mmCIF entry with sequence, helices, sheets and N, C-alpha, C, O atoms, coordinates in Angstrom:
data_MODEL
# 
_entry.id   MODEL 
# 
_entity.id                         1 
_entity.type                       polymer 
_entity.pdbx_number_of_molecules   1 
# 
_entity_poly.entity_id                      1 
_entity_poly.type                           'polypeptide(L)' 
_entity_poly.nstd_linkage                   no 
_entity_poly.nstd_monomer                   no 
_entity_poly.pdbx_seq_one_letter_code       
;(UNK)(UNK)(UNK)(UNK)(UNK)(UNK)(UNK)(UNK)(UNK)(UNK)(UNK)(UNK)(UNK)(UNK)(UNK)(UNK)
(UNK)(UNK)(UNK)(UNK)(UNK)(UNK)(UNK)(UNK)(UNK)(UNK)(UNK)(UNK)(UNK)(UNK)(UNK)(UNK)
(UNK)(UNK)(UNK)(UNK)(UNK)(UNK)(UNK)(UNK)(UNK)(UNK)(UNK)(UNK)(UNK)(UNK)(UNK)
;
_entity_poly.pdbx_seq_one_letter_code_can   XXXXXXXXXXXXXXXXXXXXXXXXXXXXXXXXXXXXXXXXXXXXXXX 
_entity_poly.pdbx_strand_id                 A 
# 
loop_
_entity_poly_seq.entity_id 
_entity_poly_seq.num 
_entity_poly_seq.mon_id 
_entity_poly_seq.hetero 
1 1  UNK n 
1 2  UNK n 
1 3  UNK n 
1 4  UNK n 
1 5  UNK n 
1 6  UNK n 
1 7  UNK n 
1 8  UNK n 
1 9  UNK n 
1 10 UNK n 
1 11 UNK n 
1 12 UNK n 
1 13 UNK n 
1 14 UNK n 
1 15 UNK n 
1 16 UNK n 
1 17 UNK n 
1 18 UNK n 
1 19 UNK n 
1 20 UNK n 
1 21 UNK n 
1 22 UNK n 
1 23 UNK n 
1 24 UNK n 
1 25 UNK n 
1 26 UNK n 
1 27 UNK n 
1 28 UNK n 
1 29 UNK n 
1 30 UNK n 
1 31 UNK n 
1 32 UNK n 
1 33 UNK n 
1 34 UNK n 
1 35 UNK n 
1 36 UNK n 
1 37 UNK n 
1 38 UNK n 
1 39 UNK n 
1 40 UNK n 
1 41 UNK n 
1 42 UNK n 
1 43 UNK n 
1 44 UNK n 
1 45 UNK n 
1 46 UNK n 
1 47 UNK n 
# 
_struct_asym.id          A 
_struct_asym.entity_id   1 
# 
_struct_conf.conf_type_id            HELX_P 
_struct_conf.id                      HELX_P1 
_struct_conf.pdbx_PDB_helix_id       AA1 
_struct_conf.beg_label_comp_id       UNK 
_struct_conf.beg_label_asym_id       A 
_struct_conf.beg_label_seq_id        43 
_struct_conf.pdbx_beg_PDB_ins_code   ? 
_struct_conf.end_label_comp_id       UNK 
_struct_conf.end_label_asym_id       A 
_struct_conf.end_label_seq_id        45 
_struct_conf.pdbx_end_PDB_ins_code   ? 
_struct_conf.beg_auth_comp_id        UNK 
_struct_conf.beg_auth_asym_id        A 
_struct_conf.beg_auth_seq_id         43 
_struct_conf.end_auth_comp_id        UNK 
_struct_conf.end_auth_asym_id        A 
_struct_conf.end_auth_seq_id         45 
_struct_conf.pdbx_PDB_helix_class    5 
_struct_conf.details                 ? 
_struct_conf.pdbx_PDB_helix_length   3 
# 
_struct_conf_type.id          HELX_P 
_struct_conf_type.criteria    ? 
_struct_conf_type.reference   ? 
# 
_struct_sheet.id               AA1 
_struct_sheet.type             ? 
_struct_sheet.number_strands   3 
_struct_sheet.details          ? 
# 
loop_
_struct_sheet_order.sheet_id 
_struct_sheet_order.range_id_1 
_struct_sheet_order.range_id_2 
_struct_sheet_order.offset 
_struct_sheet_order.sense 
AA1 1 2 ? anti-parallel 
AA1 2 3 ? anti-parallel 
# 
loop_
_struct_sheet_range.sheet_id 
_struct_sheet_range.id 
_struct_sheet_range.beg_label_comp_id 
_struct_sheet_range.beg_label_asym_id 
_struct_sheet_range.beg_label_seq_id 
_struct_sheet_range.pdbx_beg_PDB_ins_code 
_struct_sheet_range.end_label_comp_id 
_struct_sheet_range.end_label_asym_id 
_struct_sheet_range.end_label_seq_id 
_struct_sheet_range.pdbx_end_PDB_ins_code 
_struct_sheet_range.beg_auth_comp_id 
_struct_sheet_range.beg_auth_asym_id 
_struct_sheet_range.beg_auth_seq_id 
_struct_sheet_range.end_auth_comp_id 
_struct_sheet_range.end_auth_asym_id 
_struct_sheet_range.end_auth_seq_id 
AA1 1 UNK A 7  ? UNK A 14 ? UNK A 7  UNK A 14 
AA1 2 UNK A 22 ? UNK A 28 ? UNK A 22 UNK A 28 
AA1 3 UNK A 34 ? UNK A 40 ? UNK A 34 UNK A 40 
# 
loop_
_atom_site.group_PDB 
_atom_site.id 
_atom_site.type_symbol 
_atom_site.label_atom_id 
_atom_site.label_alt_id 
_atom_site.label_comp_id 
_atom_site.label_asym_id 
_atom_site.label_entity_id 
_atom_site.label_seq_id 
_atom_site.pdbx_PDB_ins_code 
_atom_site.Cartn_x 
_atom_site.Cartn_y 
_atom_site.Cartn_z 
_atom_site.occupancy 
_atom_site.B_iso_or_equiv 
_atom_site.pdbx_formal_charge 
_atom_site.auth_seq_id 
_atom_site.auth_comp_id 
_atom_site.auth_asym_id 
_atom_site.auth_atom_id 
_atom_site.pdbx_PDB_model_num 
ATOM 1   N N  . UNK A 1 1  ? 0.854  -1.180 0.000  1.00 0.00 ? 1  UNK A N  1 
ATOM 2   C CA . UNK A 1 1  ? 0.000  0.000  0.000  1.00 0.00 ? 1  UNK A CA 1 
ATOM 3   C C  . UNK A 1 1  ? 0.897  1.240  0.000  1.00 0.00 ? 1  UNK A C  1 
ATOM 4   O O  . UNK A 1 1  ? 1.817  1.341  0.812  1.00 0.00 ? 1  UNK A O  1 
ATOM 5   N N  . UNK A 1 2  ? 0.640  2.157  -0.883 1.00 0.00 ? 2  UNK A N  1 
ATOM 6   C CA . UNK A 1 2  ? 1.422  3.383  -0.998 1.00 0.00 ? 2  UNK A CA 1 
ATOM 7   C C  . UNK A 1 2  ? 0.512  4.565  -0.711 1.00 0.00 ? 2  UNK A C  1 
ATOM 8   O O  . UNK A 1 2  ? -0.378 4.874  -1.504 1.00 0.00 ? 2  UNK A O  1 
ATOM 9   N N  . UNK A 1 3  ? 0.727  5.219  0.408  1.00 0.00 ? 3  UNK A N  1 
ATOM 10  C CA . UNK A 1 3  ? -0.101 6.358  0.807  1.00 0.00 ? 3  UNK A CA 1 
ATOM 11  C C  . UNK A 1 3  ? 0.318  7.654  0.128  1.00 0.00 ? 3  UNK A C  1 
ATOM 12  O O  . UNK A 1 3  ? -0.446 8.619  0.102  1.00 0.00 ? 3  UNK A O  1 
ATOM 13  N N  . UNK A 1 4  ? 1.521  7.680  -0.419 1.00 0.00 ? 4  UNK A N  1 
ATOM 14  C CA . UNK A 1 4  ? 1.980  8.899  -1.063 1.00 0.00 ? 4  UNK A CA 1 
ATOM 15  C C  . UNK A 1 4  ? 2.077  10.075 -0.115 1.00 0.00 ? 4  UNK A C  1 
ATOM 16  O O  . UNK A 1 4  ? 1.664  11.183 -0.454 1.00 0.00 ? 4  UNK A O  1 
ATOM 17  N N  . UNK A 1 5  ? 2.617  9.847  1.067  1.00 0.00 ? 5  UNK A N  1 
ATOM 18  C CA . UNK A 1 5  ? 2.739  10.915 2.061  1.00 0.00 ? 5  UNK A CA 1 
ATOM 19  C C  . UNK A 1 5  ? 3.670  12.009 1.553  1.00 0.00 ? 5  UNK A C  1 
ATOM 20  O O  . UNK A 1 5  ? 4.727  11.708 0.998  1.00 0.00 ? 5  UNK A O  1 
ATOM 21  N N  . UNK A 1 6  ? 3.297  13.271 1.734  1.00 0.00 ? 6  UNK A N  1 
ATOM 22  C CA . UNK A 1 6  ? 4.147  14.362 1.253  1.00 0.00 ? 6  UNK A CA 1 
ATOM 23  C C  . UNK A 1 6  ? 5.341  14.585 2.182  1.00 0.00 ? 6  UNK A C  1 
ATOM 24  O O  . UNK A 1 6  ? 5.270  14.358 3.390  1.00 0.00 ? 6  UNK A O  1 
ATOM 25  N N  . UNK A 1 7  ? 6.428  15.035 1.580  1.00 0.00 ? 7  UNK A N  1 
ATOM 26  C CA . UNK A 1 7  ? 7.600  15.431 2.353  1.00 0.00 ? 7  UNK A CA 1 
ATOM 27  C C  . UNK A 1 7  ? 7.341  16.790 2.996  1.00 0.00 ? 7  UNK A C  1 
ATOM 28  O O  . UNK A 1 7  ? 6.783  17.689 2.367  1.00 0.00 ? 7  UNK A O  1 
ATOM 29  N N  . UNK A 1 8  ? 7.752  16.930 4.251  1.00 0.00 ? 8  UNK A N  1 
ATOM 30  C CA . UNK A 1 8  ? 7.821  18.237 4.895  1.00 0.00 ? 8  UNK A CA 1 
ATOM 31  C C  . UNK A 1 8  ? 9.193  18.826 4.604  1.00 0.00 ? 8  UNK A C  1 
ATOM 32  O O  . UNK A 1 8  ? 9.317  19.998 4.247  1.00 0.00 ? 8  UNK A O  1 
ATOM 33  N N  . UNK A 1 9  ? 10.229 17.996 4.762  1.00 0.00 ? 9  UNK A N  1 
ATOM 34  C CA . UNK A 1 9  ? 11.599 18.340 4.361  1.00 0.00 ? 9  UNK A CA 1 
ATOM 35  C C  . UNK A 1 9  ? 12.147 17.174 3.550  1.00 0.00 ? 9  UNK A C  1 
ATOM 36  O O  . UNK A 1 9  ? 12.025 16.018 3.953  1.00 0.00 ? 9  UNK A O  1 
ATOM 37  N N  . UNK A 1 10 ? 12.747 17.480 2.417  1.00 0.00 ? 10 UNK A N  1 
ATOM 38  C CA . UNK A 1 10 ? 13.346 16.455 1.553  1.00 0.00 ? 10 UNK A CA 1 
ATOM 39  C C  . UNK A 1 10 ? 14.523 15.792 2.275  1.00 0.00 ? 10 UNK A C  1 
ATOM 40  O O  . UNK A 1 10 ? 15.096 16.378 3.194  1.00 0.00 ? 10 UNK A O  1 
ATOM 41  N N  . UNK A 1 11 ? 14.888 14.564 1.861  1.00 0.00 ? 11 UNK A N  1 
ATOM 42  C CA . UNK A 1 11 ? 16.041 13.893 2.469  1.00 0.00 ? 11 UNK A CA 1 
ATOM 43  C C  . UNK A 1 11 ? 17.294 14.763 2.389  1.00 0.00 ? 11 UNK A C  1 
ATOM 44  O O  . UNK A 1 11 ? 17.562 15.418 1.383  1.00 0.00 ? 11 UNK A O  1 
ATOM 45  N N  . UNK A 1 12 ? 18.055 14.744 3.495  1.00 0.00 ? 12 UNK A N  1 
ATOM 46  C CA . UNK A 1 12 ? 19.293 15.522 3.552  1.00 0.00 ? 12 UNK A CA 1 
ATOM 47  C C  . UNK A 1 12 ? 20.299 14.804 4.451  1.00 0.00 ? 12 UNK A C  1 
ATOM 48  O O  . UNK A 1 12 ? 19.924 13.976 5.280  1.00 0.00 ? 12 UNK A O  1 
ATOM 49  N N  . UNK A 1 13 ? 21.563 15.128 4.277  1.00 0.00 ? 13 UNK A N  1 
ATOM 50  C CA . UNK A 1 13 ? 22.627 14.570 5.115  1.00 0.00 ? 13 UNK A CA 1 
ATOM 51  C C  . UNK A 1 13 ? 22.936 15.592 6.198  1.00 0.00 ? 13 UNK A C  1 
ATOM 52  O O  . UNK A 1 13 ? 23.135 16.774 5.916  1.00 0.00 ? 13 UNK A O  1 
ATOM 53  N N  . UNK A 1 14 ? 22.975 15.122 7.437  1.00 0.00 ? 14 UNK A N  1 
ATOM 54  C CA . UNK A 1 14 ? 23.329 15.988 8.563  1.00 0.00 ? 14 UNK A CA 1 
ATOM 55  C C  . UNK A 1 14 ? 24.661 15.535 9.135  1.00 0.00 ? 14 UNK A C  1 
ATOM 56  O O  . UNK A 1 14 ? 24.962 14.341 9.139  1.00 0.00 ? 14 UNK A O  1 
ATOM 57  N N  . UNK A 1 15 ? 25.452 16.466 9.613  1.00 0.00 ? 15 UNK A N  1 
ATOM 58  C CA . UNK A 1 15 ? 26.746 16.212 10.256 1.00 0.00 ? 15 UNK A CA 1 
ATOM 59  C C  . UNK A 1 15 ? 27.708 15.449 9.328  1.00 0.00 ? 15 UNK A C  1 
ATOM 60  O O  . UNK A 1 15 ? 28.390 14.519 9.759  1.00 0.00 ? 15 UNK A O  1 
ATOM 61  N N  . UNK A 1 16 ? 27.752 15.851 8.067  1.00 0.00 ? 16 UNK A N  1 
ATOM 62  C CA . UNK A 1 16 ? 28.588 15.175 7.058  1.00 0.00 ? 16 UNK A CA 1 
ATOM 63  C C  . UNK A 1 16 ? 30.042 15.114 7.507  1.00 0.00 ? 16 UNK A C  1 
ATOM 64  O O  . UNK A 1 16 ? 30.619 16.101 7.962  1.00 0.00 ? 16 UNK A O  1 
ATOM 65  N N  . UNK A 1 17 ? 30.613 13.921 7.365  1.00 0.00 ? 17 UNK A N  1 
ATOM 66  C CA . UNK A 1 17 ? 32.015 13.712 7.690  1.00 0.00 ? 17 UNK A CA 1 
ATOM 67  C C  . UNK A 1 17 ? 32.286 13.441 9.159  1.00 0.00 ? 17 UNK A C  1 
ATOM 68  O O  . UNK A 1 17 ? 33.434 13.207 9.536  1.00 0.00 ? 17 UNK A O  1 
ATOM 69  N N  . UNK A 1 18 ? 31.263 13.468 9.993  1.00 0.00 ? 18 UNK A N  1 
ATOM 70  C CA . UNK A 1 18 ? 31.431 13.218 11.422 1.00 0.00 ? 18 UNK A CA 1 
ATOM 71  C C  . UNK A 1 18 ? 30.869 11.838 11.763 1.00 0.00 ? 18 UNK A C  1 
ATOM 72  O O  . UNK A 1 18 ? 30.143 11.248 10.963 1.00 0.00 ? 18 UNK A O  1 
ATOM 73  N N  . UNK A 1 19 ? 31.198 11.332 12.929 1.00 0.00 ? 19 UNK A N  1 
ATOM 74  C CA . UNK A 1 19 ? 30.732 10.008 13.339 1.00 0.00 ? 19 UNK A CA 1 
ATOM 75  C C  . UNK A 1 19 ? 29.203 9.949  13.347 1.00 0.00 ? 19 UNK A C  1 
ATOM 76  O O  . UNK A 1 19 ? 28.620 8.920  13.007 1.00 0.00 ? 19 UNK A O  1 
ATOM 77  N N  . UNK A 1 20 ? 28.559 11.042 13.730 1.00 0.00 ? 20 UNK A N  1 
ATOM 78  C CA . UNK A 1 20 ? 27.099 11.059 13.819 1.00 0.00 ? 20 UNK A CA 1 
ATOM 79  C C  . UNK A 1 20 ? 26.398 11.397 12.494 1.00 0.00 ? 20 UNK A C  1 
ATOM 80  O O  . UNK A 1 20 ? 25.208 11.711 12.485 1.00 0.00 ? 20 UNK A O  1 
ATOM 81  N N  . UNK A 1 21 ? 27.142 11.331 11.367 1.00 0.00 ? 21 UNK A N  1 
ATOM 82  C CA . UNK A 1 21 ? 26.543 11.591 10.060 1.00 0.00 ? 21 UNK A CA 1 
ATOM 83  C C  . UNK A 1 21 ? 25.336 10.678 9.844  1.00 0.00 ? 21 UNK A C  1 
ATOM 84  O O  . UNK A 1 21 ? 25.386 9.479  10.118 1.00 0.00 ? 21 UNK A O  1 
ATOM 85  N N  . UNK A 1 22 ? 24.254 11.273 9.348  1.00 0.00 ? 22 UNK A N  1 
ATOM 86  C CA . UNK A 1 22 ? 23.071 10.484 9.036  1.00 0.00 ? 22 UNK A CA 1 
ATOM 87  C C  . UNK A 1 22 ? 22.229 11.182 7.972  1.00 0.00 ? 22 UNK A C  1 
ATOM 88  O O  . UNK A 1 22 ? 22.330 12.390 7.758  1.00 0.00 ? 22 UNK A O  1 
ATOM 89  N N  . UNK A 1 23 ? 21.394 10.376 7.311  1.00 0.00 ? 23 UNK A N  1 
ATOM 90  C CA . UNK A 1 23 ? 20.418 10.885 6.357  1.00 0.00 ? 23 UNK A CA 1 
ATOM 91  C C  . UNK A 1 23 ? 19.104 11.006 7.117  1.00 0.00 ? 23 UNK A C  1 
ATOM 92  O O  . UNK A 1 23 ? 18.733 10.098 7.862  1.00 0.00 ? 23 UNK A O  1 
ATOM 93  N N  . UNK A 1 24 ? 18.407 12.102 6.938  1.00 0.00 ? 24 UNK A N  1 
ATOM 94  C CA . UNK A 1 24 ? 17.129 12.309 7.615  1.00 0.00 ? 24 UNK A CA 1 
ATOM 95  C C  . UNK A 1 24 ? 16.127 12.925 6.649  1.00 0.00 ? 24 UNK A C  1 
ATOM 96  O O  . UNK A 1 24 ? 16.500 13.641 5.720  1.00 0.00 ? 24 UNK A O  1 
ATOM 97  N N  . UNK A 1 25 ? 14.848 12.637 6.880  1.00 0.00 ? 25 UNK A N  1 
ATOM 98  C CA . UNK A 1 25 ? 13.783 13.297 6.142  1.00 0.00 ? 25 UNK A CA 1 
ATOM 99  C C  . UNK A 1 25 ? 12.522 13.284 6.994  1.00 0.00 ? 25 UNK A C  1 
ATOM 100 O O  . UNK A 1 25 ? 12.392 12.491 7.926  1.00 0.00 ? 25 UNK A O  1 
ATOM 101 N N  . UNK A 1 26 ? 11.600 14.171 6.660  1.00 0.00 ? 26 UNK A N  1 
ATOM 102 C CA . UNK A 1 26 ? 10.345 14.321 7.397  1.00 0.00 ? 26 UNK A CA 1 
ATOM 103 C C  . UNK A 1 26 ? 9.179  14.134 6.436  1.00 0.00 ? 26 UNK A C  1 
ATOM 104 O O  . UNK A 1 26 ? 9.185  14.655 5.321  1.00 0.00 ? 26 UNK A O  1 
ATOM 105 N N  . UNK A 1 27 ? 8.175  13.380 6.889  1.00 0.00 ? 27 UNK A N  1 
ATOM 106 C CA . UNK A 1 27 ? 6.932  13.202 6.137  1.00 0.00 ? 27 UNK A CA 1 
ATOM 107 C C  . UNK A 1 27 ? 5.782  13.763 6.963  1.00 0.00 ? 27 UNK A C  1 
ATOM 108 O O  . UNK A 1 27 ? 5.878  13.895 8.183  1.00 0.00 ? 27 UNK A O  1 
ATOM 109 N N  . UNK A 1 28 ? 4.690  14.091 6.271  1.00 0.00 ? 28 UNK A N  1 
ATOM 110 C CA . UNK A 1 28 ? 3.463  14.522 6.939  1.00 0.00 ? 28 UNK A CA 1 
ATOM 111 C C  . UNK A 1 28 ? 2.450  13.392 6.800  1.00 0.00 ? 28 UNK A C  1 
ATOM 112 O O  . UNK A 1 28 ? 2.091  13.012 5.686  1.00 0.00 ? 28 UNK A O  1 
ATOM 113 N N  . UNK A 1 29 ? 1.983  12.850 7.935  1.00 0.00 ? 29 UNK A N  1 
ATOM 114 C CA . UNK A 1 29 ? 1.025  11.741 7.878  1.00 0.00 ? 29 UNK A CA 1 
ATOM 115 C C  . UNK A 1 29 ? -0.405 12.280 7.690  1.00 0.00 ? 29 UNK A C  1 
ATOM 116 O O  . UNK A 1 29 ? -0.618 13.490 7.759  1.00 0.00 ? 29 UNK A O  1 
ATOM 117 N N  . UNK A 1 30 ? -1.380 11.396 7.455  1.00 0.00 ? 30 UNK A N  1 
ATOM 118 C CA . UNK A 1 30 ? -2.751 11.846 7.201  1.00 0.00 ? 30 UNK A CA 1 
ATOM 119 C C  . UNK A 1 30 ? -3.380 12.655 8.345  1.00 0.00 ? 30 UNK A C  1 
ATOM 120 O O  . UNK A 1 30 ? -4.323 13.411 8.111  1.00 0.00 ? 30 UNK A O  1 
ATOM 121 N N  . UNK A 1 31 ? -2.875 12.510 9.572  1.00 0.00 ? 31 UNK A N  1 
ATOM 122 C CA . UNK A 1 31 ? -3.394 13.289 10.704 1.00 0.00 ? 31 UNK A CA 1 
ATOM 123 C C  . UNK A 1 31 ? -2.625 14.598 10.879 1.00 0.00 ? 31 UNK A C  1 
ATOM 124 O O  . UNK A 1 31 ? -2.801 15.298 11.877 1.00 0.00 ? 31 UNK A O  1 
ATOM 125 N N  . UNK A 1 32 ? -1.769 14.926 9.901  1.00 0.00 ? 32 UNK A N  1 
ATOM 126 C CA . UNK A 1 32 ? -0.983 16.160 9.888  1.00 0.00 ? 32 UNK A CA 1 
ATOM 127 C C  . UNK A 1 32 ? 0.141  16.165 10.920 1.00 0.00 ? 32 UNK A C  1 
ATOM 128 O O  . UNK A 1 32 ? 0.586  17.231 11.347 1.00 0.00 ? 32 UNK A O  1 
ATOM 129 N N  . UNK A 1 33 ? 0.600  14.988 11.322 1.00 0.00 ? 33 UNK A N  1 
ATOM 130 C CA . UNK A 1 33 ? 1.770  14.869 12.210 1.00 0.00 ? 33 UNK A CA 1 
ATOM 131 C C  . UNK A 1 33 ? 3.032  14.803 11.370 1.00 0.00 ? 33 UNK A C  1 
ATOM 132 O O  . UNK A 1 33 ? 3.010  14.295 10.249 1.00 0.00 ? 33 UNK A O  1 
ATOM 133 N N  . UNK A 1 34 ? 4.134  15.315 11.906 1.00 0.00 ? 34 UNK A N  1 
ATOM 134 C CA . UNK A 1 34 ? 5.430  15.181 11.250 1.00 0.00 ? 34 UNK A CA 1 
ATOM 135 C C  . UNK A 1 34 ? 6.089  13.902 11.734 1.00 0.00 ? 34 UNK A C  1 
ATOM 136 O O  . UNK A 1 34 ? 6.157  13.643 12.936 1.00 0.00 ? 34 UNK A O  1 
ATOM 137 N N  . UNK A 1 35 ? 6.572  13.106 10.795 1.00 0.00 ? 35 UNK A N  1 
ATOM 138 C CA . UNK A 1 35 ? 7.283  11.872 11.101 1.00 0.00 ? 35 UNK A CA 1 
ATOM 139 C C  . UNK A 1 35 ? 8.713  12.027 10.617 1.00 0.00 ? 35 UNK A C  1 
ATOM 140 O O  . UNK A 1 35 ? 8.949  12.332 9.448  1.00 0.00 ? 35 UNK A O  1 
ATOM 141 N N  . UNK A 1 36 ? 9.670  11.816 11.518 1.00 0.00 ? 36 UNK A N  1 
ATOM 142 C CA . UNK A 1 36 ? 11.087 11.946 11.156 1.00 0.00 ? 36 UNK A CA 1 
ATOM 143 C C  . UNK A 1 36 ? 11.697 10.561 11.028 1.00 0.00 ? 36 UNK A C  1 
ATOM 144 O O  . UNK A 1 36 ? 11.497 9.701  11.886 1.00 0.00 ? 36 UNK A O  1 
ATOM 145 N N  . UNK A 1 37 ? 12.444 10.352 9.949  1.00 0.00 ? 37 UNK A N  1 
ATOM 146 C CA . UNK A 1 37 ? 13.156 9.101  9.708  1.00 0.00 ? 37 UNK A CA 1 
ATOM 147 C C  . UNK A 1 37 ? 14.633 9.419  9.569  1.00 0.00 ? 37 UNK A C  1 
ATOM 148 O O  . UNK A 1 37 ? 15.014 10.394 8.922  1.00 0.00 ? 37 UNK A O  1 
ATOM 149 N N  . UNK A 1 38 ? 15.466 8.578  10.188 1.00 0.00 ? 38 UNK A N  1 
ATOM 150 C CA . UNK A 1 38 ? 16.920 8.773  10.135 1.00 0.00 ? 38 UNK A CA 1 
ATOM 151 C C  . UNK A 1 38 ? 17.590 7.458  9.770  1.00 0.00 ? 38 UNK A C  1 
ATOM 152 O O  . UNK A 1 38 ? 17.124 6.379  10.138 1.00 0.00 ? 38 UNK A O  1 
ATOM 153 N N  . UNK A 1 39 ? 18.699 7.570  9.035  1.00 0.00 ? 39 UNK A N  1 
ATOM 154 C CA . UNK A 1 39 ? 19.539 6.415  8.747  1.00 0.00 ? 39 UNK A CA 1 
ATOM 155 C C  . UNK A 1 39 ? 20.972 6.796  9.090  1.00 0.00 ? 39 UNK A C  1 
ATOM 156 O O  . UNK A 1 39 ? 21.559 7.674  8.459  1.00 0.00 ? 39 UNK A O  1 
ATOM 157 N N  . UNK A 1 40 ? 21.533 6.123  10.103 1.00 0.00 ? 40 UNK A N  1 
ATOM 158 C CA . UNK A 1 40 ? 22.919 6.365  10.512 1.00 0.00 ? 40 UNK A CA 1 
ATOM 159 C C  . UNK A 1 40 ? 23.826 5.374  9.806  1.00 0.00 ? 40 UNK A C  1 
ATOM 160 O O  . UNK A 1 40 ? 23.535 4.178  9.766  1.00 0.00 ? 40 UNK A O  1 
ATOM 161 N N  . UNK A 1 41 ? 24.921 5.863  9.253  1.00 0.00 ? 41 UNK A N  1 
ATOM 162 C CA . UNK A 1 41 ? 25.905 4.988  8.615  1.00 0.00 ? 41 UNK A CA 1 
ATOM 163 C C  . UNK A 1 41 ? 26.677 4.195  9.667  1.00 0.00 ? 41 UNK A C  1 
ATOM 164 O O  . UNK A 1 41 ? 27.059 3.050  9.421  1.00 0.00 ? 41 UNK A O  1 
ATOM 165 N N  . UNK A 1 42 ? 26.909 4.791  10.832 1.00 0.00 ? 42 UNK A N  1 
ATOM 166 C CA . UNK A 1 42 ? 27.589 4.138  11.945 1.00 0.00 ? 42 UNK A CA 1 
ATOM 167 C C  . UNK A 1 42 ? 26.524 3.657  12.920 1.00 0.00 ? 42 UNK A C  1 
ATOM 168 O O  . UNK A 1 42 ? 25.920 4.458  13.633 1.00 0.00 ? 42 UNK A O  1 
ATOM 169 N N  . UNK A 1 43 ? 26.296 2.357  12.951 1.00 0.00 ? 43 UNK A N  1 
ATOM 170 C CA . UNK A 1 43 ? 25.216 1.781  13.759 1.00 0.00 ? 43 UNK A CA 1 
ATOM 171 C C  . UNK A 1 43 ? 25.387 2.029  15.258 1.00 0.00 ? 43 UNK A C  1 
ATOM 172 O O  . UNK A 1 43 ? 24.416 1.932  16.008 1.00 0.00 ? 43 UNK A O  1 
ATOM 173 N N  . UNK A 1 44 ? 26.592 2.345  15.703 1.00 0.00 ? 44 UNK A N  1 
ATOM 174 C CA . UNK A 1 44 ? 26.787 2.631  17.123 1.00 0.00 ? 44 UNK A CA 1 
ATOM 175 C C  . UNK A 1 44 ? 26.154 3.958  17.519 1.00 0.00 ? 44 UNK A C  1 
ATOM 176 O O  . UNK A 1 44 ? 25.999 4.231  18.709 1.00 0.00 ? 44 UNK A O  1 
ATOM 177 N N  . UNK A 1 45 ? 25.789 4.784  16.555 1.00 0.00 ? 45 UNK A N  1 
ATOM 178 C CA . UNK A 1 45 ? 25.180 6.085  16.839 1.00 0.00 ? 45 UNK A CA 1 
ATOM 179 C C  . UNK A 1 45 ? 23.653 5.998  16.978 1.00 0.00 ? 45 UNK A C  1 
ATOM 180 O O  . UNK A 1 45 ? 23.018 6.974  17.377 1.00 0.00 ? 45 UNK A O  1 
ATOM 181 N N  . UNK A 1 46 ? 23.069 4.861  16.659 1.00 0.00 ? 46 UNK A N  1 
ATOM 182 C CA . UNK A 1 46 ? 21.615 4.693  16.760 1.00 0.00 ? 46 UNK A CA 1 
ATOM 183 C C  . UNK A 1 46 ? 21.229 4.638  18.222 1.00 0.00 ? 46 UNK A C  1 
ATOM 184 O O  . UNK A 1 46 ? 21.857 3.936  19.015 1.00 0.00 ? 46 UNK A O  1 
ATOM 185 N N  . UNK A 1 47 ? 20.206 5.372  18.573 1.00 0.00 ? 47 UNK A N  1 
ATOM 186 C CA . UNK A 1 47 ? 19.740 5.369  19.965 1.00 0.00 ? 47 UNK A CA 1 
ATOM 187 C C  . UNK A 1 47 ? 18.254 5.169  20.015 1.00 0.00 ? 47 UNK A C  1 
ATOM 188 O O  . UNK A 1 47 ? 17.671 5.137  21.100 1.00 0.00 ? 47 UNK A O  1 
# 
């Protein structure tokens, strides 16, 4: 199922070149909540 949720902020890289570097983006769900998704390249930084 594809809901086609709109982006609030397009995917971007934060803290480039640092241990905590990650890709993040925000979606708006049907109830108008912001959902943040992150992908860390260094798994030890996931919390």
